[in-house]
N, C-alpha and C positions, 0 to 999 in steps of 0.2 A: 555458409558461415558457421563453422563449428563452435566458435567462441561467442556467438550471439546468445544473449540472455533476454528472453521475452517475458514481460510481466503484465498481468491483467489485474485491474482494480475493479471491484464491484462495490457500488454504493448507491445512494439516492441523491437526487438533486438537492443541493444545499449542504452536503456533508463534506465538501472539499475534495471530492474524488478526482476532479480534473486538476486542481491545484497541487495535490500531493504527487500526482504523476509528473508534473512539471518540476516540482522540487527534487524528486528523485533524479530526473534527467540532469538538472543543473548541478547537483552534487556529483554525479558521475563524470560530468565534463571537467570538474575540478580535479579529478583523478586521472584525466587523460583519456577517458573513454569517448567514443562516438555514440550519439544517442538520438532517439526520437521519442517524443511524447505527444499523444493526441487522444482526444475523446471520441466516443461514439454515443450519441444521444438517441433516446427514443422520444417520447413526448417530453418536450422541454418545459418542465414545470417542477416546482419544489416538491420533493418526495418521490418523484418518478425514478425508476431504476436507471442507472447510468453506468457505463463502462468507460474506463480510460486505460490507455496502454502506454508502456514504456519499453523501449528497446535499448539495450546496453551492449556495446561491442568494442573490441580492440581495433577493429577495422571499420572503415566507413560503412554506414548502414544504407543499403541500396534498395531495400524492400519498401514498398509504399502501399501496403494493404493492412487490414486489421490483423491483430495477433490471433492466429488460429490454434497454435499449440504452445501455450505459455509454459515456462519452466516453473514460474511462481505465480500463484493467485492470492490476492489479498481481498478480504471481505470486510468492508467498513460497517455494513448493517447486517447483523445476523438474521433479521427477519426475511432477508432475501433467500435464505436456505429453504428450498422447497418450492419457491416460486420462480427462481432463476437457476438454471443448471450451472452452478459455479465451478463444477469440475469439467465442463465441456472442453475437450481438447487438451486438458492438462496432461503434461508428460507423465507416463506411468510411474516414474521415479521422481516426480516433481514435488513441490512444496506448497502447502496451503497455510496461510496465516489468517486467522479469523478473530475479529472483535467479538469476544464471547466471555461469559462467566462460566461456561461449561469447561470441563477438563478436556485435554486432547483425547483421552480415552472415550469420553462421551461423544465427542465429535466423530471419532472413528466408528462408533456404533450407529450414529445418526446417518452418516454418509458412507457410501461404498468407496473408500479411499484407496484400497489395495495397499501397495507398497509406498505410497506417497507419504511424505513427512507432514505431520500436523502440529501447528503451533497456535496457541491462543494468548490473547492479551485482553484484559478488560479495559479497552480504550474508552468506553463510555464513562466509566467511573473516573478514570484518569483525567479525561478532559473536563468533566464536571468539577472535579476537585481543583484543577489548575486554571481552567478558563471560565468556570461558572456556567457553562452550557455544554451540551453534548455535541462535540465536534471531534470525531475519532480519527481524523486523518493524520495528525502529527504523531500521536502515540503509535499508530500502526507503522508509520515511516521509521520510527525508532526501532520497533520490533523487526522490521525488514533489515535494517542495518546489522543488527546482532545476528539474526538467523542466516542471512545470505553471506555476510562477510564481504560483499562486493564494494560497498562504499562506507568509508569510516564516518563515525558519528559527527566528528568535527566538520567535515565537508558538508554533511547534511545540515548542520546548524547554520553554516554560512548560506546555504541555499534557502533555508526557511526564512532567515533574516532578510535576504534579498527579495524573495517573492512576497513576503508579507509586508515589507516596508512600503510597498506601492499603495497599500490601502489602510494599514493599521498603525496604531500608536506603539511606542516602545514597550509599554506595559503589556499589551496583547502579544507582542512578539516574544517578550520574555516569558510569558505564561505558556506560549506554544513551545518554547525551548525546554521548559520544565516538563511539559507533557511528552515531548519527544524523548527526553532522557528517561522518564519513568517507563515509557513503552519499551525502551531498550532494556531496562533493568528487570521489568516484570514479565516479559514474554516467557512462556513455558512450553515445552513440547519435546518432540523426538530428538 
């Protein structure tokens, strides 16, 4: 499947890593893509490293294994850098989007990224401002929309509303939409 885009999300339990993977998948379905979204847990507890995966394709997705060679990697928690190999299997010309206050140039120096594209967004500050707590998933999803160009921000908004309406009030959903939009606007990089 040459049109298959595989995405890997790195975060910690409680940061919405699994939820954001599902929101991306739901928004891609709105645009006519075939998708998969699924997590991989280690020790299932708050704060433990978590990976989640999203596959997006113009054709039915028939692969049923973890994502080994993602085209795009997103990092919700910058403290994972150094303790988890976030670049493992990443396409040599792939893209990394990191929740960080560091510049893309600083990230390039910190990691051996080669020709990969590097983008950063301060998702912690955005979520703190909009949600009143650190929850970097929706700002990173906004950054993904802008950087990848795969799924438009309006369809992502619909998916965020749909996913979050299962558990949260309208005010929390609205705050997440604001965080999503800020992540879209404030992402910087290659």
